[in-house]
C-alpha positions in Angstrom: 9.6 -9.9 -16.1 6.6 -10.1 -18.4 5.9 -13.8 -18.3 4.3 -14.8 -15.0 4.9 -18.5 -15.6 8.6 -17.9 -15.0 8.1 -16.3 -11.6 8.1 -18.8 -8.7 6.4 -17.6 -5.6 6.1 -19.1 -2.1 2.8 -17.3 -1.3 0.1 -15.4 -3.0 -1.7 -12.7 -1.1 -5.0 -11.4 -2.3 -5.5 -7.6 -1.5 -7.8 -6.9 -4.4 -10.4 -4.3 -3.5 -8.5 -3.0 -0.5 -7.3 0.6 -0.2 -4.3 2.0 1.7 -3.2 1.0 4.3 -4.6 -2.5 4.1 -2.4 -4.0 1.4 0.7 -3.0 3.5 -0.9 -4.2 6.7 -1.7 -7.6 5.2 1.7 -7.8 3.4 3.5 -7.2 6.8 1.6 -10.0 8.4 2.0 -12.4 5.5 5.8 -11.7 5.0 6.4 -12.5 8.7 5.3 -16.0 8.0 7.8 -16.5 5.2 11.4 -17.7 5.4 14.2 -15.2 4.4 14.6 -15.3 0.7 11.1 -16.5 -0.1 9.0 -14.6 -2.5 5.4 -13.3 -2.0 3.1 -12.2 -4.8 0.7 -9.4 -3.6 -2.4 -8.9 -5.8 -3.9 -5.5 -5.5 -6.3 -3.2 -7.3 -5.3 0.0 -5.5 -3.0 2.0 -7.9 -1.4 3.5 -4.8 -0.2 0.0 -3.8 2.8 0.4 -6.2 4.4 3.3 -4.3 3.2 2.0 -1.0 4.8 -1.5 -1.4 7.9 0.0 -2.9 8.4 2.5 -0.2 7.6 -0.1 2.6 10.1 -2.6 1.1 12.8 0.1 0.9 12.1 1.1 4.6 12.2 -2.5 5.9 15.0 -4.0 3.8 12.7 -6.4 1.9 13.3 -6.4 -1.8 10.7 -5.2 -4.2 11.3 -7.3 -7.3 8.7 -5.8 -9.7 5.1 -5.7 -10.7 3.0 -7.1 -13.5 -0.2 -5.3 -14.5 -3.0 -7.8 -15.6 -6.2 -6.0 -16.3 -7.2 -4.2 -13.2 -4.9 -6.2 -11.0 -1.4 -5.2 -10.0 0.8 -8.2 -9.1 3.6 -7.2 -6.9 6.6 -9.5 -6.1 8.6 -9.1 -3.0 11.5 -11.1 -1.5 11.7 -11.4 2.3 14.9 -10.0 3.6 17.5 -12.0 5.5 18.3 -11.0 9.1 21.3 -8.9 8.1 19.2 -7.1 5.4 16.3 -6.3 7.6 15.9 -2.7 8.7 13.9 -1.5 11.8 10.7 0.1 10.3 10.6 3.7 11.5 7.8 6.2 11.6 8.5 9.9 10.7 8.5 11.7 14.1 7.0 15.1 13.1 3.3 15.0 12.6 0.3 17.4 12.6 -3.3 16.6 13.1 -6.0 17.2 10.5 -7.4 19.8 13.0 -4.1 21.6 13.2 -3.8 21.7 9.5 -7.4 23.1 9.2 -6.4 26.0 11.6 -3.3 26.7 9.6 -5.3 26.9 6.4 -8.0 29.1 8.0 -5.3 31.5 9.2 -3.8 31.5 5.7 -0.4 30.6 7.1 2.4 30.3 4.5 2.5 26.5 4.1 2.6 24.0 1.3 0.1 21.1 1.5 1.7 18.3 -0.5 -0.8 15.5 -1.5 1.1 12.3 -2.3 -2.0 10.2 -3.3 -2.6 8.8 -6.7 -4.0 11.3 -9.4 -7.5 9.8 -9.3 -7.7 10.1 -5.5 -6.6 13.8 -5.8 -9.0 14.5 -8.6 -12.1 13.4 -6.7 -11.3 15.0 -3.4 -8.6 17.4 -2.3 -7.8 20.2 -0.1 -8.0 23.5 -1.9 -4.5 24.6 -3.1 -2.8 21.3 -2.4 0.0 20.4 -4.6 -0.3 16.9 -6.2 2.9 14.8 -6.5 2.2 11.1 -6.0 4.6 9.3 -3.8 5.8 7.1 -6.7 7.2 10.1 -8.6 8.1 12.4 -5.7 11.8 11.8 -5.8 11.9 12.8 -9.4 10.0 16.0 -8.8 11.7 17.5 -5.8 12.5 20.5 -7.9 8.8 21.5 -7.5 9.4 22.0 -3.8 11.3 24.7 -1.9 13.4 23.2 1.1 12.7 26.5 2.9 8.9 26.0 3.0 6.9 24.4 5.7 5.6 21.3 3.9 2.6 19.4 5.3 2.3 16.1 3.5 -1.1 14.3 3.3 -2.3 11.0 1.9 -5.4 8.9 2.5 -4.3 7.3 5.8 -0.9 8.7 6.8 1.2 5.8 5.5 2.3 7.1 2.1 2.7 10.6 3.6 4.9 9.1 6.3 7.2 7.6 3.6 7.1 10.8 1.7 8.2 12.8 4.8 11.1 10.4 5.4 12.2 10.9 1.8 11.9 14.6 1.9 13.9 14.8 5.2 16.6 12.6 3.7 16.8 15.0 0.7 17.3 18.1 2.9 13.7 19.4 3.5 13.9 20.4 7.3 10.3 21.7 7.8 8.2 18.6 6.9 5.3 17.2 8.9 3.0 14.2 8.3 -0.7 15.0 8.4 -2.5 12.3 10.4 -4.9 10.7 9.9 -5.0 12.3 6.4 -7.9 12.5 3.9 -9.7 9.5 5.4 -10.4 11.7 8.5 -10.5 15.2 6.8 -13.6 17.1 7.7 -12.5 20.5 6.4 -13.5 21.9 3.0 -12.5 20.1 -0.1 -12.7 20.6 -3.9 -12.9 18.1 -6.8 -12.6 18.2 -10.5 
């Protein structure tokens, strides 16, 4: 899939300049207007949109066809699911607030803060001691985590971390919580490169 002229799309959605969760929010609305089997091209500049859209498609039954990188723009292609392919979108039920996380950190409780944002996001602002494993490579790096640990997963807005929590729970990590609203609302201490 390297020649865009061979990709027929039914709709193009411009999400350039938008950060998580907006590409997902807009894609959800746009895909609802399509007929089953139709293809949407989502244009984004947020590097996290790759993992976001792949995870969202997996959780809803829509098919993530692939991505073309053109300059700073990521062009994602998704096919709308048919009625029998559609899955009910679920949210991970176990959450913790930013304030509760701050208390755990202050008390130096034995927790793992897992940051699933993209490397650049992590580089410029992160919680001290947070482990960086971007959502897009999390499944390949589960060996870096201990299933017996309490793992508090954070991203920018709570969406990527929600998908990461669902993945970890499926893979046998019982003590996982999604930190909401995530780094967009974090007022505790941070560090940067």
